[in-house]
C-alpha positions in Angstrom: 0.0 0.0 0.0 1.3 3.4 -0.9 1.1 5.0 2.5 2.7 8.3 1.5 0.2 8.9 -1.3 -2.7 8.1 1.0 -1.3 10.3 3.8 -0.9 13.2 1.4 -4.5 12.8 0.1 -5.8 12.7 3.6 -3.9 15.8 4.6 -5.6 17.5 1.7 -9.0 16.2 2.9 -8.5 17.6 6.4 -7.8 21.0 4.9 -11.1 21.0 3.0 -13.3 19.8 6.0 -14.6 23.3 6.8 -15.6 24.1 3.2 -17.4 20.8 2.7 -19.1 21.2 6.1 -20.7 24.5 5.0 -21.8 22.9 1.7 -23.5 20.0 3.4 -25.0 21.6 6.4 -28.7 21.5 5.3 -30.0 18.2 6.6 -33.5 17.7 8.0 -36.1 14.9 8.7 -39.8 15.2 8.4 -41.5 12.9 10.9 -44.7 10.9 10.3 -46.7 13.6 11.9 -45.3 16.1 9.4 -43.0 17.9 11.9 -39.7 19.1 10.4 -36.7 18.2 12.5 -33.7 20.4 12.0 -31.7 19.7 15.2 -30.7 16.7 17.3 -28.1 13.9 17.6 -29.5 12.0 14.6 -29.3 15.0 12.3 -25.8 15.8 13.5 -24.8 12.2 12.8 -26.3 12.4 9.3 -24.5 15.7 8.6 -21.1 14.2 9.6 -21.8 11.2 7.4 -22.5 13.4 4.4 -19.3 15.3 5.0 -17.3 12.0 5.1 -19.0 10.8 1.9 -18.1 14.0 0.0 -14.5 14.1 1.2 -14.1 10.4 0.3 -14.3 11.3 -3.3 -10.8 12.6 -3.0 -9.5 9.4 -1.5 -11.3 6.8 -3.6 -9.2 7.1 -6.8 -6.0 6.5 -4.9 -7.4 3.7 -2.7 -9.0 1.6 -5.4 -5.7 1.1 -7.2 -3.9 -0.1 -4.1 -2.9 -3.9 -4.3 -4.9 -4.5 -1.1 -8.1 -3.5 -2.9 -7.6 -3.8 -6.6 -9.6 -6.7 -8.2 -10.7 -7.8 -4.7 -14.0 -7.9 -2.9 -13.0 -7.5 0.8 -15.6 -8.2 3.4 -15.4 -8.0 7.2 -16.3 -11.4 8.7 -19.0 -10.8 11.3 -19.4 -14.4 12.3 -22.9 -14.8 11.1 -22.4 -12.8 7.9 -20.2 -10.2 6.4 -20.0 -6.4 5.8 -18.5 -4.6 2.9 -14.9 -3.4 3.1 -14.5 -2.5 -0.6 -12.4 0.5 -1.5 -15.5 2.7 -2.0 -16.7 1.9 1.5 -13.2 2.2 3.1 -12.7 5.6 1.6 -15.5 7.0 3.7 -14.4 5.2 6.8 -10.8 6.4 6.3 -11.9 10.0 6.1 -14.0 9.5 9.2 -10.9 8.1 11.1 -8.7 10.9 9.9 -11.1 13.5 11.2 -11.6 11.6 14.4 -7.9 11.2 15.1 -7.0 14.6 13.7 -4.1 13.0 11.8 -3.8 11.7 8.3 -0.8 9.5 9.3 -2.6 7.9 12.2 -5.6 7.1 9.9 -3.3 5.3 7.4 -1.7 3.4 10.3 -5.2 2.4 11.4 -6.0 1.1 7.9 -2.8 -0.9 7.7 -3.5 -2.5 11.1 -7.0 -3.5 9.9 -5.7 -5.0 6.7 -3.1 -7.0 8.5 -5.5 -8.4 11.2 -5.9 -12.2 10.9 -8.4 -12.9 13.8 -10.5 -10.8 16.1 -12.3 -11.2 19.5 -16.0 -10.4 19.2 -18.5 -9.7 21.9 -22.0 -11.1 21.5 -24.5 -8.9 23.5 -28.1 -9.5 24.5 -29.7 -6.7 26.5 -32.4 -7.3 29.1 -35.3 -5.6 30.9 -36.6 -7.0 34.2 -33.4 -7.8 36.0 -30.8 -5.5 37.6 -27.6 -7.2 38.8 -25.4 -5.1 41.1 -22.2 -6.5 39.7 -20.8 -8.6 36.9 -21.7 -12.2 37.3 -20.3 -15.3 35.5 -23.3 -17.4 34.7 -21.9 -20.1 32.3 -18.5 -20.6 30.8 -17.6 -17.3 29.2 -21.1 -15.8 29.5 -21.6 -13.0 32.0 -24.5 -11.1 33.3 -23.8 -7.4 34.1 -25.5 -4.1 34.6 -26.3 -2.4 31.3 -24.2 0.6 32.2 -21.2 -1.7 32.6 -21.2 -2.7 28.9 -18.2 -1.5 27.0 -18.7 1.6 24.9 -20.3 1.1 21.5 -22.4 3.0 19.0 -25.3 0.7 19.8 -25.1 1.4 23.5 -24.8 5.1 22.9 -27.9 5.1 20.6 -30.0 3.2 23.2 -28.8 5.4 26.1 -29.4 8.7 24.2 -32.8 7.7 22.8 -34.6 9.7 25.4 -33.0 12.9 24.1 -34.1 12.3 20.6 -37.5 13.5 19.3 -40.2 10.9 19.0 -38.0 8.0 20.0 -36.8 7.4 16.5 -34.7 4.3 17.1 -36.2 2.1 19.8 -39.5 0.2 19.7 -42.3 2.0 21.3 -42.9 -0.5 24.1 -43.7 1.1 27.4 -40.5 -0.3 29.1 -38.4 0.9 26.1 -38.8 4.4 27.3 -35.8 3.6 29.6 -32.6 1.8 28.5 -32.4 -1.9 29.4 -31.2 -2.7 32.9 -28.9 -5.6 32.2 -27.1 -7.5 29.5 -25.7 -11.0 28.8 -22.3 -10.8 27.2 -20.1 -13.5 25.7 -16.8 -13.4 23.9 -15.9 -15.4 20.8 -13.2 -15.4 18.1 -13.7 -14.5 14.4 -11.1 -15.9 12.0 -10.3 -14.6 9.4 -11.2 -11.1 10.1 -11.2 -10.1 6.4 -12.6 -12.3 3.6 -11.9 -11.8 -0.1 -15.1 -12.9 -1.7 -13.7 -12.7 -5.2 -11.7 -15.9 -4.5 -13.4 -17.4 -1.4 -17.1 -17.2 -2.2 -18.8 -19.9 -0.2 -15.5 -21.9 0.0 -15.8 -22.4 3.7 -18.5 -22.3 6.3 -17.7 -19.2 8.2 -21.0 -19.0 10.1 -20.1 -19.1 13.7 -23.6 -18.4 15.0 -23.9 -22.1 15.8 -21.0 -21.6 18.3 -22.7 -18.6 20.0 -23.9 -19.4 23.5 -27.7 -19.7 23.7 -28.3 -16.4 25.4 -32.0 -16.6 25.1 -32.1 -19.9 26.9 -30.0 -18.3 29.6 -32.5 -15.4 29.8 -35.3 -17.9 30.4 -33.3 -19.7 33.1 -32.7 -16.3 34.9 -36.4 -15.8 35.1 -36.8 -19.0 37.3 -35.6 -17.0 40.3 -38.7 -15.3 41.6 -40.0 -16.4 39.1 -39.9 -13.1 37.2 -40.4 -11.6 33.7 -37.2 -10.9 31.9 -37.7 -9.4 28.4 -35.0 -9.5 25.7 -33.9 -6.1 24.4 -31.8 -5.1 21.4 -28.8 -7.5 20.7 -25.7 -6.9 18.7 -22.1 -7.9 18.3 -19.0 -5.7 18.6 -15.3 -6.2 18.3 -13.2 -6.0 21.4 -10.5 -4.0 19.6 -11.9 -0.5 19.0 -9.8 -0.1 15.9 -11.5 -3.1 14.3 -14.9 -2.0 15.4 -14.2 1.3 13.7 -13.7 -0.6 10.4 -17.4 -1.1 10.2 -19.0 1.6 8.0 -22.2 1.2 10.0 -23.5 -0.6 13.1 -26.6 -2.7 13.5 -28.6 -4.3 16.2 -31.5 -6.8 16.1 -34.7 -6.8 18.1 -37.0 -9.8 18.1 -40.7 -9.1 18.5 -42.2 -10.0 21.8 -45.3 -12.0 21.1 -47.0 -11.3 24.4 -46.2 -8.0 26.2 -46.4 -7.5 30.0 -48.4 -4.6 31.5 -45.5 -4.0 34.0 -42.1 -5.1 34.9 -40.8 -5.6 38.5 -37.0 -5.1 38.4 -35.3 -8.0 40.3 -32.2 -6.5 41.9 -30.6 -9.9 42.1 -29.2 -9.9 45.6 -28.1 -13.6 45.4 -26.3 -15.3 42.5 -25.6 -18.8 43.7 -28.9 -20.4 42.6 -28.8 -18.5 39.3 -25.4 -19.8 38.3 -26.3 -23.4 39.4 -29.5 -23.3 37.4 -27.9 -22.0 34.2 -25.1 -24.5 34.4 -27.5 -27.3 35.2 -29.6 -26.5 32.2 -26.7 -26.4 29.9 -25.6 -29.8 31.1 -28.9 -31.5 30.3 -29.1 -34.2 27.7 -30.5 -32.7 24.5 -33.9 -34.4 24.6 -34.5 -33.3 28.2 -33.2 -29.8 27.4 -35.8 -29.5 24.6 -38.6 -30.4 27.0 -37.3 -28.0 29.7 -36.9 -25.2 27.1 -40.6 -25.5 26.2 -41.6 -25.5 29.8 -39.5 -22.4 30.4 -41.1 -20.6 27.5 -44.6 -21.5 28.8 -43.7 -20.4 32.3 -42.5 -17.0 31.0 -45.7 -16.6 29.0 -47.7 -17.5 32.1 -45.9 -14.7 34.1 -46.9 -12.2 31.4 -50.5 -13.3 31.1 -52.9 -11.2 33.1 -56.0 -13.4 32.9 -55.8 -16.1 35.6 -57.3 -18.8 33.3 -54.8 -18.0 30.6 -52.0 -18.3 33.1 -53.3 -21.7 34.3 -53.4 -22.8 30.6 -49.8 -21.9 30.1 -48.7 -23.6 33.3 -50.6 -26.7 32.4 -48.7 -26.9 29.1 -45.4 -26.4 30.9 -46.2 -29.2 33.4 -47.5 -31.6 30.7 -44.3 -31.2 28.7 -42.3 -32.4 31.7 -44.5 -34.7 33.7 -46.6 -36.7 31.2 -45.1 -39.7 29.5 -48.2 -41.5 28.3 -51.9 -40.7 27.7 -54.6 -40.7 30.3 -55.3 -39.2 33.8 -53.4 -36.0 33.2 -54.8 -34.1 36.2 -53.9 -37.0 38.5 -50.4 -37.5 37.1 -49.4 -33.8 36.9 -50.6 -32.9 40.4 -49.2 -36.0 42.0 -45.8 -35.8 40.3 -45.4 -32.1 40.8 -46.1 -32.4 44.5 -43.5 -35.1 44.9 -40.9 -33.0 43.1 -41.2 -29.8 45.0 -41.3 -31.0 48.7 -40.5 -33.8 51.1 -43.3 -33.1 53.6 -46.8 -34.5 53.3 -48.5 -31.2 54.2 -46.7 -29.2 51.5 -47.3 -31.9 48.9 -51.0 -32.0 49.7 -51.3 -28.2 49.4 -49.3 -28.1 46.1 -51.3 -31.0 44.6 -54.6 -29.3 45.4 -53.3 -26.0 43.8 -52.3 -27.8 40.6 -55.6 -29.7 40.5 -57.5 -26.4 40.8 -55.3 -24.7 38.1 -56.0 -27.7 35.8 -59.7 -27.3 36.4 -59.4 -23.6 35.4 -57.6 -24.7 32.3 -60.3 -27.3 31.4 -63.0 -24.7 31.9 -61.3 -22.2 29.6 -60.7 -24.8 26.9 -64.2 -26.4 27.0 -66.4 -23.5 27.9 -64.3 -20.4 27.1 -64.8 -19.0 30.6 -63.8 -19.6 34.2 -65.1 -18.4 37.6 -63.5 -15.7 39.7 -63.4 -18.0 42.7 -62.0 -21.6 42.6 -62.6 -24.4 45.0 -59.4 -26.0 46.3 -59.4 -29.4 48.0 -58.9 -29.0 51.7 -58.4 -25.3 51.4 -61.8 -23.9 50.7 -62.2 -21.3 47.9 -59.5 -18.9 46.7 -59.5 -16.3 44.0 -58.6 -17.5 40.5 -55.7 -15.0 40.6 -54.2 -16.5 43.7 -54.6 -20.1 42.4 -52.9 -19.1 39.1 -50.0 -17.3 40.9 -49.4 -20.3 43.2 -49.4 -22.6 40.2 -46.8 -20.5 38.5 -44.6 -20.7 41.6 -45.0 -24.5 41.8 -44.2 -24.9 38.1 -41.0 -22.9 38.5 -40.0 -25.2 41.4 -40.7 -28.2 39.3 -38.5 -26.9 36.4 -35.7 -26.0 38.8 -35.8 -29.5 40.5 -35.5 -31.2 37.1 -32.7 -28.9 36.0 -30.7 -29.4 39.3 -31.1 -33.2 39.2 -30.1 -33.3 35.5 -32.9 -35.4 34.2 -36.6 -36.3 34.3 -37.4 -39.1 36.7 -38.4 -42.6 35.8 -42.0 -42.0 36.9 -42.9 -45.6 38.0 -39.9 -45.9 40.2 -40.1 -42.3 41.4 -43.8 -42.6 42.4 -43.5 -46.1 44.1 -40.5 -44.9 46.2 -42.5 -41.8 47.3 -40.1 -39.6 45.4 -36.9 -41.0 46.9 -35.5 -42.9 44.0 -35.1 -40.8 40.8 -33.8 -43.5 38.4 -32.5 -47.1 38.5 
């Protein structure tokens, strides 16, 4: 690479910044309501991008003939895809770096470093609403749970943090809890190799999709919700390179946000005072045999939906599905099997088992009434306990279901039911 020619061109660029800034200062956005925005962080960012784009026209003719770019189709390997690093893209980024560093020579050194990078450490980040850890917590292998504000700097974090200052919340979904930044994040580190791919000679030659190696952060989120149990909603997720110079090579940043099928009316933020159970639950879940893990995953999803549902009968229905997934191994007598097996799993005392069994039987009757008649009563009769409100029954059933799931996770398997029942819950398997 002709570093001297590029450095000279960039010095010329830095001299012309003020003139180009004046020529490109008129940027505005008309909102859906028809209001014309002329100020704000988003518009400032757009103006700066326009300036970089205009000045890049000076750099591009020199850059495109360099051996590192000529007749090549360079792409940045993002693990699950790729992002352009062609000369026309790099020209704009190079201008941006020269302006940011206030040095043409430093910008060229930066480009040289990027081109010579073989592998890179990448962070995979999943933000969360509904949980607020006080400190960084290791939950599984290289996965950590930490306060949102403890995340390393990134353009994505800055966008989320500053969204309240932007008119009309232009960037975040308009969910009620999205009016505030997420409270926590799961973060994991992985390696991307090679950092740069030449698509002109390596098109589809190797499987570079490392998403299959990403830790299952959404599964971990569901496991975290067992403590309480509590609602934990996934927020925006993204990846970023650990090395800020490599992160700067991206012409743009992106984040993904999966739609939440059922939305809660409110979130109680769990301050997470204790972490011992949380770590044991996540690690126990990850160690499950795949067939059992699939069953537990379904149960976790249904428990999470039960927590979100406001109608008691709908909560009872979700809980029933979760328990059936784990506790039913053959057809017939579902109410008997589920209530009996759940009671054996969650306690060793007769009194607590009788109470839990009666609650599950009552919840299952609510489920049946909803399915068969489309409605349930506000008060539900519970064996040996009189009548209780449907809300109280559904809430108690949710708690029992969480205990059942935790017990199976911590034991590492689902019991052999015949042996388990005949031994009064003492013998799990042969």
